[in-house]
C-alpha positions as CSV (number, residue, x, y, z in Angstrom):
1,M,0.0,0.0,0.0
2,S,1.4,3.4,-1.0
3,K,-0.4,6.4,0.4
4,T,-1.1,5.6,4.1
5,F,-2.9,7.8,6.7
6,V,-2.3,7.3,10.4
7,Y,-4.4,8.5,13.2
8,A,-2.7,8.6,16.6
9,E,-3.9,9.8,20.0
10,Y,-2.3,9.8,23.4
11,Q,-4.6,9.7,26.5
12,T,-2.7,12.0,28.8
13,T,-3.2,14.7,31.4
14,T,-0.7,17.0,29.6
15,P,-2.5,19.9,27.9
16,F,-1.3,20.7,24.4
17,S,-0.1,24.1,25.6
18,E,2.6,22.3,27.5
19,V,3.9,20.2,24.6
20,N,7.2,21.4,23.1
21,W,5.9,20.8,19.6
22,N,8.8,22.6,18.0
23,D,11.3,20.0,19.2
24,V,8.8,17.2,18.5
25,N,8.4,18.4,14.9
26,V,12.2,18.4,14.4
27,E,12.3,14.7,15.5
28,M,9.3,13.7,13.4
29,K,10.7,15.3,10.2
30,K,13.7,12.9,10.4
31,F,11.4,10.0,9.4
32,Q,11.4,8.8,5.8
33,G,8.1,9.0,4.1
34,L,6.3,11.4,6.4
35,I,4.5,13.8,4.1
36,S,2.5,15.8,6.6
37,K,1.1,15.9,10.1
38,T,-1.9,17.8,11.4
39,W,-1.7,18.2,15.1
40,L,-4.9,17.3,17.1
41,S,-5.8,18.5,20.6
42,G,-8.9,16.7,22.1
43,V,-11.4,18.7,24.1
44,N,-10.6,16.2,26.9
45,E,-6.9,16.9,26.8
46,T,-5.8,14.1,24.5
47,I,-2.9,14.9,22.1
48,G,-2.5,13.4,18.7
49,G,-2.3,13.8,15.0
50,F,-3.4,12.8,11.6
51,Y,-0.4,11.9,9.4
52,E,0.1,11.2,5.7
53,F,2.9,8.7,4.7
54,D,4.1,7.6,1.3
55,S,3.9,3.9,2.3
56,Q,2.6,1.6,5.0
57,I,6.1,0.4,5.8
58,N,7.3,4.0,6.5
59,A,4.2,4.6,8.6
60,Q,4.8,1.5,10.7
61,T,8.5,2.4,11.2
62,Y,7.3,5.8,12.5
63,I,4.9,4.1,14.9
64,D,7.5,1.6,16.1
65,E,10.4,4.0,16.5
66,L,8.7,7.3,17.6
67,L,5.1,6.8,18.8
68,I,5.5,3.7,20.9
69,P,8.8,4.8,22.7
70,F,7.2,8.2,23.5
71,T,4.2,6.4,25.0
72,K,6.6,4.7,27.4
73,Q,8.4,7.9,28.1
74,I,5.2,9.8,29.1
75,G,3.4,6.9,30.7
76,G,0.3,7.5,28.6
77,N,-1.9,5.3,26.5
78,L,-1.7,5.3,22.7
79,T,-4.3,4.6,20.1
80,V,-3.1,4.2,16.5
81,K,-5.0,3.3,13.3
82,L,-3.7,3.0,9.8
83,F,-5.8,3.7,6.7
84,N,-5.4,2.9,3.0
85,G,-5.1,6.2,1.3
86,E,-5.3,4.8,-2.3
87,I,-8.7,3.1,-2.2
88,V,-10.5,6.3,-1.0
89,K,-8.9,8.7,-3.5
90,A,-11.9,9.2,-5.9
91,A,-14.3,9.6,-3.0
92,S,-12.0,12.1,-1.3
93,L,-11.4,14.1,-4.4
94,D,-15.1,14.5,-4.8
95,M,-15.2,16.0,-1.2
96,N,-12.2,18.4,-1.9
97,S,-9.9,16.7,0.5
98,P,-6.6,18.6,0.9
99,F,-4.7,15.3,0.7
100,Y,-5.5,14.7,-2.9
101,K,-4.9,16.9,-6.0
102,P,-7.2,16.4,-9.1
C-alpha cells in the first residue's frame, strides 16, 4: 500500500499548551516517508495527530520508532489506526480533500 494515513492519539493529562511541539516536529521530520502531520488536541486533553505517509512500511516504522517509545516515556496510553489512502482517492477528491490533488 502506498499512500497511508495514520491517526494517533495519546490519552494523557498533559495539555497541548505544555507540549514542546517545535522539538517534536524536528524529530518527526527525520522519518522517511512522512509527508504531513496535522496536530490534534482533544477537548478532553488528548494529544494526537493525523499523518500522511508515502507507504505503510514507513508509517509502521514511525509508529514503532517514535510513537511507541514516546508512550513509554510519558506513561500514557496510545491509540493508533492505519488507513489505506489509495482506495479512498476518488471519494476524497469528490469531497475536496486537501490530501488529494485532481
